[in-house]
N, C-alpha and C positions, 0 to 999 in steps of 0.2 A: 468493478469490471476487470476481466483479464486483459492485461497488456501483451499484445503480440505484434510482431514485426511483419507486415505483409509484403508480398512480392512486389507490390505496386511501388515500394520504396526502394527497389533495386537490390534486394538481398533475398536469399533463399532461406525459408524458415527452417530451423532444425527440428525435425519431428521427433527426434530421440531425446528430448529434454536437454541434459547437460552434456551429450555427446557432440563433438564438432562435426559439422557436415562433411569435412575433409576426411573423416575417418569413421565409417559405419561399422568397422569391426570391433570397436571398443578399445583398440590400442591407441595410445597417445604417445607422440614423441615429446621430447623434453620441452620444446618451445610451446607446445600445446598445454603441458602440465603447468608451466610457468604462467601461461596466459590465464588459464582457469584459476590458478591460485590468486593472481593479480585481481581477477574480476570478484572472487569471493571475498577477498580483503576489503575491496571498495564497497561491496554490497553489505558487508558486516558493519561498516562505519555508518552507512546510510540507514540501515534497519535499526541499529541501535540508536540513532539520533531521532528518527521519525516514525518507527514502528512499521508494521506491514502496510497498513492502509496509507499512511502518510508518505511512504517512499514511492519514488517513480523510477522507471527504467532509465530515463534521461539522467537523473540525478546519480543513479548508480554507475552509468557509463562514464560520467564526468569524474566521479570519485575514484573509479578504477583506472581512469586515463586511457580509455579505449573508446572507439566510435560505437554508436548505437547499433550499427550493423553488425560489428564484431561481437557485441554483447549477445545479440539474438542468435548468432551462429552456435554460441556455446549453450545458451539457456533460452527457450523459446517463449517464456513467459516469466512474469514476475513471481508467480507461484512456484514454478520449477526451481527458479533461483533460491527463493526462500527456503524451500524444502531441502534442496541440496546443502545450503549453508547450515541449517539447523541440524540436519542429520550428521553432517560431518563433525560438528561440534559435539554432539552427544556421544556418537559412536566412538570418536577419539578419547573422550573422557572415560567411558566404560573400559576400553582396552587399555588405558594407562592405569587406572585404579585397581582393577581386578586381576592383577597378575600375582596369583597366590600359590605358594609352594606347598603342595599337598603332602610332601614328604617330611616337612618340617614338624617334628613332634610338639613344638611349643605352640599350640593352638591359641592360647591367651595372647601370645606375642604378635602372632600373624593377624589376628583379628584386631588388636590394639593398633597396629600400624595402618591396617585398612581403615579403621574407624577415623583415625586422626587425619589421614590423608583425605578421606571422603568428605569430611567436614570442611577441611581447608578449602576444597574445590567448591563445595556446596554454597559456601558464604561469599564466594567472589562476586562482586557487583555485577561484572559482566554476565556471569552465569545466571544470576538471579534475573537480569534484565532479559536474556534469552528466554527464560522460562515464561515470564510475563508476556513477551511477544507471541510465543506459541499459543498460550492460553487464549490471548486476545484474538489471534487469528483462526483459532479452531473452531469457534462458533460458526463462522462462514465457511471454513474449509476443515471439516472434520478429519479428513486424512492426514493433516499436519499433526494433530495431536497423537493419532494412532501411530504414525510413523516415528515421531519423536519418542514415544513411550517404547516402542519395540526396539529402537536403536539404543536407547540409553537405559532406563530403569529396568526393563525387561532383560536386557543383556547382562546387566550388573547381577540381578538376581540369579540368572541362570549360571553365571560364573561362580558366584558364591555358593550356590546349591550344589554344584559338582564338587567344589572343595569340601563342603560339609559331608557330602556322601562319603568322600574318602576318609574323612575323619571318623565317621560313624563305623565304617568298615574296619578301621584300625583300632576300634574301641576307645578312641579319645573323646567321643561324644556319645550320648545315649540315642537309642533308635527313636526317631521322630519324623515328622513331615518335614524334611530338610528344606523345601521350597518356602514353606511357611516361616521356618526357623531363620532363613535367610532374610526375608522381609522384616521379621521381627528385629533382627540384629540392626539393620539399616535404620529402621524407624526408632529404635531405642537410641541410637547415636544422635540423630537429629532432634528427636522428641519435641516437635513443635517449632524447631529452629527455623526451618525453611518457610513455614507459614508466616512466622513473624517477619522474616525478610521480605517475602512476597507482598505483604500489606505495609511494609515500611513502618512497622510498629516497634517501639522499644528501643531503637537505636541500633548501631552496628554491632556486630558480634566481635568480641576481643578474642585474641589468641589464648588468653588465660582461661576462657570458657571451654575450650576444646578438650584438653586433657582430662578435667574432671567429668565431662559429660561422657566421654568414651569409657572412662573407668567404671562409672555407674552402669553404662550399657553392658559392659563385660560382666559386672557382677550379677546383674539381673539375668543376662543371657545364660550364663553358666548355672544359675540356680534352677533354670528350667531344662537346660540342654546338656549340662555337664555329665561326665561319665558316672554311671551308677556305681555305688560302693560295692 
C-alpha cells in the first residue's frame, strides 16, 4: 500500500514528488538542498536494512532526524522517495565512471581504466544491495526497474557508445555497431561477476580478480573490434 500523508494530519501533501511545497519553480535554496540530502541519507539506511517493503515512512523520518510532516513535504510517498534515492545513486555512478577522453589515442588504456573502475564500483556490497532492492520492488512497481535502468546502465552504454563512435571515426577501432560493442565490453569485464554477487554465490570478489578480468576483456574486445590491418 502506498504511504501518503493526508491533509487531515495538518500538512499539505507535496504533489510534485520530491519538490518541496515551498518552491514549485524547481529551484532549491541551500537549506532545502541540505534537508533533502539529510532525508535521502536517512532513507538509504532504512531501505538498506529493511528493503522497500519492510521500510516505513515513520522509520525513515526518524533515521533522517526530521518530522514525518517534513518528510512528506519533500517526498509525497515511499515510492517517490525510493525512486529518487535509487535514481540518484545510479545516475551519479554513470556520471562518475564514464568520463572518457575521446581524444586520447590510447584506447586500450582508456578502456582498461574504465573497466577496472567499473568493476570496483560494481562489486561494492552497497551497490549490490541496491540492485537487489530495485529488482525486489520492480515486480510490484515496474517503473522502478525501468527508471533505474535508464539512469544507470543505459546512460553508461550511451556514454561509452559515443566514445567508441569517436574512436571508429579516428580509425582506432573498426566499423561496427558501437552500441552493441559498448555492451559487449561492459559484459566482458564483469563476465558473470555481478550475477555471482547478486546470488551471494562463491564468496566476495578480491581486488586481485579485477585486473586479470579486465585484461582478458580488453583482449577479446580488440580481437573483435580492434583496427583492421
